[in-house]
PLY file of the C-alpha trace (Angstrom):
ply
format ascii 1.0
element vertex 359
property float x
property float y
property float z
element edge 358
property int vertex1
property int vertex2
end_header
-70.49 -46.65 -91.47
-70.30 -47.16 -95.23
-73.21 -48.84 -96.96
-72.52 -52.31 -98.30
-74.41 -54.98 -100.23
-74.15 -58.73 -99.81
-74.77 -60.35 -103.20
-75.41 -64.09 -103.32
-74.69 -66.25 -106.33
-78.42 -66.63 -107.04
-78.74 -62.84 -107.32
-80.32 -62.25 -103.90
-79.13 -59.02 -102.28
-79.02 -57.81 -98.67
-78.13 -54.25 -97.72
-76.28 -53.21 -94.58
-73.41 -51.17 -93.18
-69.74 -51.88 -92.60
-68.37 -51.97 -89.04
-65.13 -53.86 -89.67
-62.24 -53.48 -92.08
-63.34 -51.75 -95.25
-62.56 -53.97 -98.20
-64.74 -55.96 -100.61
-64.55 -59.71 -100.08
-65.98 -62.95 -101.47
-66.44 -66.42 -100.04
-68.87 -69.21 -99.22
-71.78 -67.80 -97.19
-72.66 -70.02 -94.20
-74.68 -69.53 -91.02
-73.98 -70.30 -87.37
-76.89 -70.49 -84.91
-74.83 -70.27 -81.70
-75.79 -67.54 -79.22
-72.22 -66.84 -78.05
-68.64 -67.58 -79.02
-67.79 -65.21 -81.87
-64.11 -64.84 -80.78
-63.69 -68.64 -80.88
-65.61 -69.04 -84.13
-63.77 -66.27 -85.96
-60.40 -67.79 -85.01
-61.48 -71.37 -85.83
-59.42 -72.36 -88.92
-62.40 -74.39 -90.16
-64.04 -71.08 -91.23
-61.29 -70.27 -93.74
-62.76 -69.06 -97.03
-66.22 -68.42 -95.56
-68.46 -65.42 -94.87
-69.85 -66.28 -91.43
-73.45 -65.27 -90.73
-74.47 -65.25 -87.06
-78.20 -65.79 -86.58
-78.23 -64.55 -82.97
-79.49 -60.96 -83.36
-77.13 -59.06 -81.04
-73.39 -59.47 -81.54
-70.44 -57.63 -80.00
-71.97 -56.79 -76.62
-69.27 -58.64 -74.65
-66.31 -57.43 -76.70
-63.13 -59.37 -77.42
-60.68 -60.93 -74.91
-56.94 -60.21 -74.96
-54.66 -62.22 -77.21
-52.40 -63.81 -74.61
-50.54 -67.12 -74.59
-49.97 -69.69 -71.88
-46.71 -71.40 -70.99
-47.07 -73.79 -73.94
-47.40 -70.91 -76.41
-51.04 -71.73 -77.16
-53.53 -68.81 -77.20
-55.46 -68.55 -73.93
-58.80 -67.36 -75.28
-58.66 -67.72 -79.07
-58.65 -70.90 -81.17
-55.70 -69.93 -83.37
-53.27 -67.09 -84.01
-55.64 -65.00 -86.17
-59.12 -64.61 -87.62
-59.71 -67.14 -90.41
-63.26 -66.27 -91.51
-63.33 -63.98 -94.54
-66.02 -61.77 -92.96
-68.74 -61.73 -90.32
-72.38 -60.85 -91.05
-74.71 -59.81 -88.20
-78.13 -58.27 -87.69
-77.28 -55.80 -84.91
-73.70 -54.92 -83.95
-73.17 -53.51 -80.46
-70.36 -50.95 -80.53
-70.43 -50.70 -76.73
-69.31 -53.78 -74.82
-69.08 -54.95 -71.23
-67.24 -58.04 -69.96
-64.63 -58.69 -67.27
-62.20 -60.11 -69.83
-62.79 -57.74 -72.76
-60.04 -55.41 -73.97
-61.47 -54.12 -77.27
-64.61 -54.05 -79.37
-65.40 -56.58 -82.08
-65.19 -53.81 -84.69
-61.74 -52.69 -83.53
-60.50 -56.28 -83.62
-61.84 -56.83 -87.14
-60.22 -53.63 -88.37
-56.90 -54.57 -86.78
-56.97 -57.97 -88.50
-58.24 -56.58 -91.83
-61.50 -58.57 -91.75
-64.80 -57.03 -92.92
-67.87 -56.99 -90.72
-71.34 -55.95 -91.84
-74.44 -55.17 -89.77
-78.05 -54.27 -90.47
-78.58 -57.49 -92.42
-81.80 -59.45 -91.95
-79.93 -62.60 -90.93
-83.16 -64.58 -90.43
-84.15 -63.95 -94.05
-80.59 -64.70 -95.23
-80.54 -67.97 -93.28
-83.89 -69.01 -94.78
-82.41 -68.48 -98.27
-79.37 -70.59 -97.41
-81.52 -73.34 -95.88
-83.72 -73.52 -98.97
-81.01 -73.19 -101.60
-78.01 -74.49 -99.69
-74.80 -72.61 -98.94
-73.56 -70.57 -101.88
-70.87 -68.12 -102.81
-71.40 -64.46 -101.98
-69.74 -61.07 -102.31
-69.63 -58.06 -100.01
-69.47 -54.93 -102.16
-69.26 -51.29 -101.04
-72.09 -49.25 -102.52
-69.83 -46.23 -103.21
-67.30 -48.43 -105.05
-69.49 -50.67 -107.25
-66.71 -51.39 -109.76
-64.57 -53.15 -107.13
-66.24 -56.56 -107.16
-64.24 -59.45 -105.62
-64.25 -63.02 -106.88
-63.50 -66.26 -105.08
-64.20 -69.98 -105.22
-64.56 -72.52 -102.45
-65.07 -75.91 -104.12
-61.82 -77.74 -104.77
-59.60 -75.24 -102.93
-57.17 -76.83 -100.47
-57.84 -74.60 -97.46
-56.18 -77.14 -95.17
-52.83 -76.31 -96.78
-53.42 -72.63 -96.02
-54.10 -73.06 -92.30
-51.95 -76.03 -91.28
-48.65 -75.44 -89.50
-45.59 -75.37 -91.76
-43.13 -77.18 -89.48
-43.12 -79.73 -86.67
-44.06 -78.22 -83.27
-43.66 -80.07 -79.97
-45.63 -79.52 -76.76
-45.10 -81.06 -73.31
-41.86 -82.73 -74.39
-40.96 -85.74 -72.29
-44.25 -85.57 -70.37
-45.49 -89.08 -71.04
-47.20 -90.91 -73.87
-46.46 -89.41 -77.27
-49.25 -88.35 -79.64
-48.66 -87.24 -83.22
-51.25 -84.60 -84.11
-51.94 -84.24 -87.83
-52.70 -80.53 -88.13
-55.39 -79.92 -90.73
-56.36 -76.64 -89.03
-56.35 -77.63 -85.37
-58.24 -75.58 -82.78
-56.25 -74.47 -79.76
-58.58 -76.17 -77.30
-57.80 -79.55 -78.84
-54.17 -78.93 -77.95
-55.18 -77.78 -74.46
-57.31 -80.90 -73.93
-54.45 -83.20 -74.89
-51.78 -81.35 -72.92
-53.81 -81.21 -69.71
-54.10 -85.00 -69.91
-50.33 -85.26 -69.61
-49.31 -86.40 -73.07
-46.54 -85.15 -75.30
-47.92 -83.71 -78.55
-45.99 -83.65 -81.81
-47.90 -81.36 -84.18
-47.09 -81.96 -87.85
-48.22 -80.32 -91.13
-51.21 -81.90 -92.90
-49.07 -83.50 -95.66
-46.14 -84.54 -93.44
-45.23 -88.22 -93.50
-45.33 -88.87 -89.76
-44.94 -92.63 -90.03
-41.24 -92.49 -89.21
-41.91 -90.81 -85.85
-42.03 -92.73 -82.59
-45.58 -92.41 -81.25
-48.13 -94.02 -78.97
-51.15 -92.62 -80.79
-52.29 -90.60 -83.80
-54.71 -87.66 -83.59
-56.31 -86.18 -86.74
-57.60 -82.64 -86.28
-60.43 -80.53 -87.63
-59.91 -78.31 -90.65
-61.59 -76.30 -93.41
-62.89 -77.16 -96.85
-63.18 -80.31 -98.89
-61.50 -83.46 -97.47
-61.05 -84.73 -101.02
-58.24 -82.15 -101.42
-56.21 -83.93 -98.71
-55.19 -87.15 -100.44
-51.62 -86.89 -99.13
-52.94 -86.98 -95.56
-55.22 -89.91 -96.36
-52.29 -91.88 -97.78
-50.22 -91.30 -94.62
-53.15 -92.25 -92.36
-53.72 -95.42 -94.37
-50.08 -96.37 -93.94
-50.31 -95.73 -90.17
-53.30 -98.09 -90.07
-51.00 -100.92 -91.09
-50.15 -101.01 -87.38
-53.46 -102.37 -86.11
-52.67 -101.65 -82.46
-51.96 -97.91 -82.94
-54.77 -95.83 -81.34
-56.23 -93.25 -83.75
-58.71 -90.48 -82.88
-60.13 -87.96 -85.36
-62.32 -84.89 -84.89
-64.43 -83.15 -87.56
-62.21 -83.19 -90.68
-60.36 -85.96 -88.85
-63.53 -88.06 -88.92
-63.77 -87.63 -92.68
-60.08 -88.34 -93.36
-60.13 -91.46 -91.17
-63.23 -92.64 -93.04
-61.56 -91.99 -96.41
-58.47 -93.91 -95.28
-60.82 -96.78 -94.40
-62.37 -96.70 -97.88
-65.55 -94.66 -97.28
-66.86 -91.74 -99.35
-67.61 -88.15 -98.33
-70.42 -85.87 -99.51
-71.28 -82.20 -99.03
-74.21 -81.29 -96.81
-76.80 -78.83 -98.11
-75.99 -76.17 -95.51
-73.78 -77.92 -92.96
-73.88 -78.02 -89.16
-72.62 -74.88 -87.43
-74.02 -74.39 -83.95
-73.80 -75.27 -80.25
-76.95 -77.36 -80.07
-76.61 -80.27 -82.50
-78.08 -83.42 -80.88
-76.21 -86.67 -81.51
-76.89 -90.21 -80.30
-74.31 -92.88 -79.65
-75.26 -95.74 -81.95
-76.59 -98.81 -80.16
-77.53 -96.83 -77.06
-80.05 -94.25 -75.90
-77.24 -91.88 -74.87
-77.73 -88.47 -76.48
-75.42 -85.46 -76.32
-75.70 -81.79 -77.19
-72.66 -80.90 -79.29
-70.79 -78.01 -80.86
-70.23 -78.40 -84.61
-68.72 -76.64 -87.59
-68.58 -78.64 -90.81
-70.01 -78.71 -94.31
-69.14 -82.30 -95.33
-70.16 -85.69 -93.93
-69.23 -89.36 -94.14
-71.56 -91.55 -96.21
-72.57 -94.35 -93.84
-73.55 -96.55 -96.78
-69.94 -96.67 -97.97
-68.37 -97.82 -94.69
-66.59 -101.14 -95.05
-67.54 -104.29 -93.16
-64.87 -103.60 -90.51
-66.32 -100.15 -89.71
-69.52 -98.91 -88.12
-71.11 -95.56 -87.23
-70.31 -94.43 -83.69
-72.65 -91.43 -83.48
-75.60 -90.24 -85.56
-77.13 -86.77 -85.90
-80.65 -86.71 -84.44
-81.81 -83.90 -86.74
-80.94 -85.28 -90.18
-79.56 -88.78 -89.54
-76.11 -87.93 -90.92
-72.92 -89.54 -89.64
-71.35 -88.02 -86.52
-68.47 -90.44 -85.98
-67.14 -93.88 -86.84
-65.21 -96.70 -85.17
-63.38 -99.80 -86.25
-64.92 -103.05 -85.03
-61.58 -104.51 -83.82
-58.81 -101.91 -83.84
-58.53 -98.86 -81.52
-59.65 -96.35 -84.16
-62.57 -93.97 -83.69
-63.68 -90.44 -84.50
-66.28 -87.73 -83.88
-67.70 -85.35 -86.47
-68.59 -82.87 -83.70
-66.19 -81.01 -81.38
-65.78 -82.74 -77.98
-63.49 -79.88 -76.93
-66.21 -77.36 -77.94
-64.68 -73.86 -77.41
-67.14 -72.44 -77.63
-70.11 -74.64 -76.76
-71.06 -77.59 -74.52
-68.33 -79.94 -73.29
-70.59 -82.96 -72.70
-68.40 -85.21 -74.86
-64.92 -84.22 -73.68
-64.69 -87.72 -72.18
-63.66 -88.89 -75.67
-60.21 -87.42 -75.00
-60.00 -89.54 -71.85
-60.98 -92.59 -73.89
-58.24 -91.89 -76.44
-55.54 -91.24 -73.82
-56.50 -94.43 -71.98
-55.72 -96.41 -75.14
-52.16 -95.08 -75.51
-49.38 -97.55 -74.96
-51.64 -100.58 -74.51
0 1
1 2
2 3
3 4
4 5
5 6
6 7
7 8
8 9
9 10
10 11
11 12
12 13
13 14
14 15
15 16
16 17
17 18
18 19
19 20
20 21
21 22
22 23
23 24
24 25
25 26
26 27
27 28
28 29
29 30
30 31
31 32
32 33
33 34
34 35
35 36
36 37
37 38
38 39
39 40
40 41
41 42
42 43
43 44
44 45
45 46
46 47
47 48
48 49
49 50
50 51
51 52
52 53
53 54
54 55
55 56
56 57
57 58
58 59
59 60
60 61
61 62
62 63
63 64
64 65
65 66
66 67
67 68
68 69
69 70
70 71
71 72
72 73
73 74
74 75
75 76
76 77
77 78
78 79
79 80
80 81
81 82
82 83
83 84
84 85
85 86
86 87
87 88
88 89
89 90
90 91
91 92
92 93
93 94
94 95
95 96
96 97
97 98
98 99
99 100
100 101
101 102
102 103
103 104
104 105
105 106
106 107
107 108
108 109
109 110
110 111
111 112
112 113
113 114
114 115
115 116
116 117
117 118
118 119
119 120
120 121
121 122
122 123
123 124
124 125
125 126
126 127
127 128
128 129
129 130
130 131
131 132
132 133
133 134
134 135
135 136
136 137
137 138
138 139
139 140
140 141
141 142
142 143
143 144
144 145
145 146
146 147
147 148
148 149
149 150
150 151
151 152
152 153
153 154
154 155
155 156
156 157
157 158
158 159
159 160
160 161
161 162
162 163
163 164
164 165
165 166
166 167
167 168
168 169
169 170
170 171
171 172
172 173
173 174
174 175
175 176
176 177
177 178
178 179
179 180
180 181
181 182
182 183
183 184
184 185
185 186
186 187
187 188
188 189
189 190
190 191
191 192
192 193
193 194
194 195
195 196
196 197
197 198
198 199
199 200
200 201
201 202
202 203
203 204
204 205
205 206
206 207
207 208
208 209
209 210
210 211
211 212
212 213
213 214
214 215
215 216
216 217
217 218
218 219
219 220
220 221
221 222
222 223
223 224
224 225
225 226
226 227
227 228
228 229
229 230
230 231
231 232
232 233
233 234
234 235
235 236
236 237
237 238
238 239
239 240
240 241
241 242
242 243
243 244
244 245
245 246
246 247
247 248
248 249
249 250
250 251
251 252
252 253
253 254
254 255
255 256
256 257
257 258
258 259
259 260
260 261
261 262
262 263
263 264
264 265
265 266
266 267
267 268
268 269
269 270
270 271
271 272
272 273
273 274
274 275
275 276
276 277
277 278
278 279
279 280
280 281
281 282
282 283
283 284
284 285
285 286
286 287
287 288
288 289
289 290
290 291
291 292
292 293
293 294
294 295
295 296
296 297
297 298
298 299
299 300
300 301
301 302
302 303
303 304
304 305
305 306
306 307
307 308
308 309
309 310
310 311
311 312
312 313
313 314
314 315
315 316
316 317
317 318
318 319
319 320
320 321
321 322
322 323
323 324
324 325
325 326
326 327
327 328
328 329
329 330
330 331
331 332
332 333
333 334
334 335
335 336
336 337
337 338
338 339
339 340
340 341
341 342
342 343
343 344
344 345
345 346
346 347
347 348
348 349
349 350
350 351
351 352
352 353
353 354
354 355
355 356
356 357
357 358
């Protein structure tokens, strides 16, 4: 293993060793407190442009599942076609793995996909820095090649354009009610959750004007980066909202884009929510749920118009976790009801959306 150094924008340095693909890389350093799920997290398009720190101390012990596809062409065990995170940072990498569904080690997978991985980092200390300062840019530099220093920026970059599909893709054609899915970086399990509920899905690029398509509902997916870079999507959503009976459901980035289309503002969280154990409460009730999350931006509740109201609230910091329209069938969740990985306590929201179609 070659020695590497993680250098944060504030000058803080952490020293470790490389166990993935050997190249210097830069990106926004974030942390995820989940205990499991690194195959799903690495292939989640919402991690594009980020160096993903896992706070759970032992990583790699259950290996990596095979990359196979089901009848619909959707990956069986991954959340997209490739790794999207720029790198993974762990405290203790386990080269040896054991799991019924594993076919290769995490290190072998990273090397095959040309993604760096570093181990030996004090991830607790790194997380404390990020919690105090907030997420910041960082660089992974090889100690024996100090002149090769990468550069990157995260703010203002349209990562959604990089991860969205480039053409219209149809699933479950002719199956039943038709849902247009605005792909801002959709996770595979969102597609699985819709398909298993018997709807036809028309997946379109993030900036595609879908308003000419025949549909029974609109779904707005998760995605990476700053929602303010997606004005084309907001304009198309706003036009779709001219039909007040059209059901609309958004998840994660979809929550933010629906809010923007409704006139609300978005702000960046200090260090975001990336974990399997974020508690949210349904507003107006005592119903609480444990949720899987991965986002760095949030809707400003104070900017919601009179026709909108918060649907869920985060029990840790009080931030918005979803919105709904007071009259029209439009709602969203900032968390991931489909999880993958994580708890599936809120998957019923897909049932709620499908029940609205065609009414």
